[in-house]
C-alpha positions in Angstrom: 135.5 13.6 153.6 138.4 15.3 151.9 139.1 14.6 148.2 142.3 14.3 146.3 141.0 14.5 142.7 138.0 16.9 143.0 136.7 19.8 145.0 133.2 19.7 146.5 131.8 23.0 147.7 128.5 24.7 148.5 127.1 28.0 147.3 123.7 28.5 149.0 121.4 25.8 147.7 123.8 24.7 145.0 126.5 22.0 145.4 129.5 22.3 143.0 131.7 19.4 142.1 135.0 20.5 140.4 137.1 17.7 138.9 140.6 18.9 139.9 143.2 17.1 137.8 144.0 20.0 135.3 147.6 18.7 134.8 146.0 15.7 132.9 143.0 17.5 131.5 140.8 16.2 134.4 140.8 12.6 133.1 139.2 10.0 135.3 141.2 7.3 137.0 139.3 4.8 139.2 140.1 6.8 142.4 138.4 9.8 140.8 135.3 7.7 140.0 135.1 6.6 143.7 135.5 10.2 144.9 132.9 11.4 142.4 130.4 8.8 143.7 131.1 10.0 147.3 130.6 13.7 146.3 127.3 12.8 144.7 126.2 11.1 147.8 127.2 14.1 150.0 125.3 16.4 147.7 122.2 14.2 147.8 122.3 13.8 151.5 122.6 17.5 152.3 119.1 18.8 152.8 120.2 22.4 152.0 121.2 21.5 148.4 118.7 21.4 145.6 120.9 21.7 142.5 124.3 20.3 141.6 126.9 21.7 139.1 129.7 19.6 137.7 132.7 21.3 136.0 136.4 20.9 135.5 139.2 22.9 137.0 141.2 25.1 134.6 140.4 26.5 131.2 141.2 23.5 129.1 139.0 20.6 130.0 135.7 19.5 131.6 136.7 15.8 131.7 138.9 14.6 128.8 138.0 11.0 129.2 139.6 8.1 131.0 143.1 7.6 132.2 144.6 5.3 129.5 147.1 3.9 132.0 144.1 2.5 133.9 142.6 1.0 130.7 145.8 -0.5 129.5 145.9 -3.1 132.4 142.2 -4.0 132.3 141.1 -7.5 131.5 137.8 -8.1 129.8 136.4 -9.1 133.2 137.7 -6.0 134.8 136.2 -3.9 132.0 132.7 -5.4 132.6 132.9 -4.7 136.3 134.1 -1.2 135.8 131.3 -0.5 133.3 128.7 -1.8 135.6 130.0 0.3 138.5 130.2 3.5 136.5 126.7 2.9 135.2 125.5 2.5 138.7 127.1 5.8 139.7 125.6 7.6 136.7 122.2 6.1 137.3 122.3 7.2 140.9 123.0 10.8 139.6 120.1 10.6 137.2 117.8 9.3 139.9 118.7 11.9 142.5 116.1 14.5 143.3 118.6 17.3 142.8 118.8 18.8 139.3 122.3 18.2 137.9 124.0 20.7 135.5 127.2 20.1 133.5 129.2 23.3 133.0 131.3 22.2 130.1 134.4 24.4 130.1 136.5 22.6 127.5 137.2 19.0 126.4 134.4 16.6 127.3 135.5 13.4 125.7 134.7 9.7 126.3 133.7 9.3 129.9 133.5 13.1 130.2 130.8 13.2 127.5 129.0 10.3 129.3 129.0 12.1 132.6 127.7 15.3 131.0 124.9 13.3 129.2 123.8 11.8 132.5 123.3 15.4 133.9 119.9 17.0 133.4 121.2 20.1 131.6 124.4 20.9 129.8 125.7 24.5 129.5 128.7 24.8 127.2 131.5 27.3 127.0 132.2 28.5 123.4 135.5 26.6 123.7 133.8 23.3 124.5 134.7 20.2 122.5 132.5 17.2 123.0 132.8 13.6 121.7 132.7 9.9 122.2 136.2 9.3 121.0 136.8 5.7 122.3 137.2 4.2 118.8 140.4 6.2 118.5 142.0 3.9 121.1 140.3 0.7 119.9 137.4 0.5 122.4 133.8 1.8 122.5 131.8 3.9 125.0 131.5 1.8 128.2 129.7 4.0 130.6 126.3 4.4 128.9 127.4 6.5 126.0 125.9 4.1 123.4 122.5 4.4 125.1 122.3 8.1 126.2 123.8 9.6 123.0 121.2 7.9 120.8 118.4 9.1 123.1 119.7 12.7 123.1 120.6 13.3 119.5 119.0 10.4 117.6 120.5 7.1 116.3 122.0 8.4 113.0 124.0 11.2 114.5 125.0 9.2 117.5 126.3 6.3 115.4 128.3 8.7 113.2 129.9 10.2 116.3 130.7 6.8 117.9 131.9 5.1 114.7 134.2 7.9 113.8 135.2 9.3 117.1 134.1 12.7 115.8 134.5 15.7 118.2 131.8 18.4 118.0 132.5 22.0 118.7 130.1 24.0 120.9 128.0 25.2 117.9 127.6 21.7 116.5 126.8 20.3 119.9 124.0 22.9 120.4 122.7 22.3 116.9 122.2 18.6 117.4 120.7 19.0 120.9 123.7 17.7 122.8 124.0 20.9 124.9 121.2 23.3 126.0 123.1 26.5 125.3 126.4 28.1 124.6 127.8 31.0 126.7 131.0 33.0 126.5 133.9 31.1 128.1 134.6 33.6 130.7 131.0 33.7 131.8 130.4 29.9 132.0 130.2 29.6 135.7 128.3 32.9 136.1 125.6 31.8 133.7 125.5 28.2 135.0 125.2 29.4 138.6 122.4 31.9 137.6 120.5 29.0 136.1 121.2 26.7 139.1 120.0 29.4 141.6 116.8 30.0 139.5 116.0 26.3 139.7 116.9 26.0 143.3 114.3 28.7 144.2 111.6 26.7 142.5 108.9 24.5 144.1 109.2 20.8 145.3 107.4 19.9 142.0 110.7 20.3 140.2 112.1 17.3 142.0 109.0 15.3 141.3 109.2 16.3 137.7 112.7 15.0 137.5 111.7 11.7 139.2 108.8 11.4 136.7 111.0 11.9 133.6 113.6 9.5 135.0 111.1 6.8 135.8 108.9 7.0 132.7 111.9 7.0 130.4 112.3 3.3 131.3 108.6 2.3 130.6 106.5 1.6 127.5 104.2 4.4 126.5 101.0 3.5 128.3 102.8 2.5 131.5 104.7 5.8 131.3 101.5 7.7 131.2 100.1 5.8 134.2 103.2 6.4 136.2 103.3 10.1 135.2 99.7 10.5 136.5 100.6 8.9 139.8 103.5 11.3 140.3 101.4 14.2 139.2 99.2 13.5 142.2 102.2 13.7 144.5 102.6 17.4 143.5 99.3 18.1 145.2 100.6 16.7 148.5 103.2 19.5 148.7 103.1 22.7 150.6 104.6 24.5 147.6 101.5 23.6 145.5 99.3 25.3 148.0 101.6 28.3 148.2 101.9 28.6 144.5 98.2 28.6 143.8 97.5 31.0 146.7 100.2 33.3 145.6 98.9 33.5 142.1 95.3 34.1 143.2 96.5 36.7 145.7 98.7 38.4 143.0 101.9 38.1 144.9 105.3 36.3 144.5 105.3 32.8 145.8 107.6 31.8 148.7 108.5 28.2 147.9 110.2 26.1 150.6 110.8 22.8 148.8 108.2 21.2 151.0 
C-alpha cells in the first residue's frame, strides 16, 4: 500500500515510519491516523522486522498534535468514536512484539505526545518540545494521554502539564522521565537507528519481555507476578535461550535468530 501522509521503509530488521506532512508540522488528520494504523500492521506482519522507529519528516516537528480543522467539526459522539479508535491503534502498537522507538525530532504536542508515550522508548533531539497542550484549545487529551502521562512521570507532574498545557524542553522531559535520552539534533536518527539495530540483534526473549510488561501492567500485583512467571517459562521454549546459554558456557558470541 502506498501512503499519502507518511513514508514506510525498511532498514534491515528495522521498520521506519516517517510522518510526512512537514508543511503543517506533521499534524494528524484522520486520514493520517488510518495510514498510521496500516503502517503498523505492515510492520507487525513483516517477519523480517523486529524493531520499529517513528519520527517526523523535517527539522521542526515530530507530530505537532491534531489537525484543528478536523476537531472543529466534531460532535461529542464523533469525539468519543475517534478517541476509541485512536486508543485501539495505540494499544495495538503497545501489544505488538516489535519494540517501538519514538525519535522525537521537534514538536511532540497533543496527539504527538500520546503517540510517543505509547512507544516503548523515546529518544529526543536536543530541539524537542513535548507537551499535552489540549487545554490551550479548550479540550483535554483524548488518545490516552491522561492515563499514560501519569504512569510515566507520576500524577503530580502529569496533572500540572495537562492542566496548564505546559511544554517541556528536552532537558526537562529527560529529567522527569518522559524521554529516555537526549542526543544532538543532527545525530538523532543515527543514534536511534544504532539503538534499534542493537535491540533487533537480540534474542526472542526481548519480544516476550515486551509482552510481559504490556500484559502485567493491566493486572493487580499478585496476578501480575503469576502472569510474569508464566511468560518467563515461554523464554525456555526458544532456540535463542539454548543458543545464549551454550554460547556463554563455550565463551563465544551468541548467534540469535529470534526463534
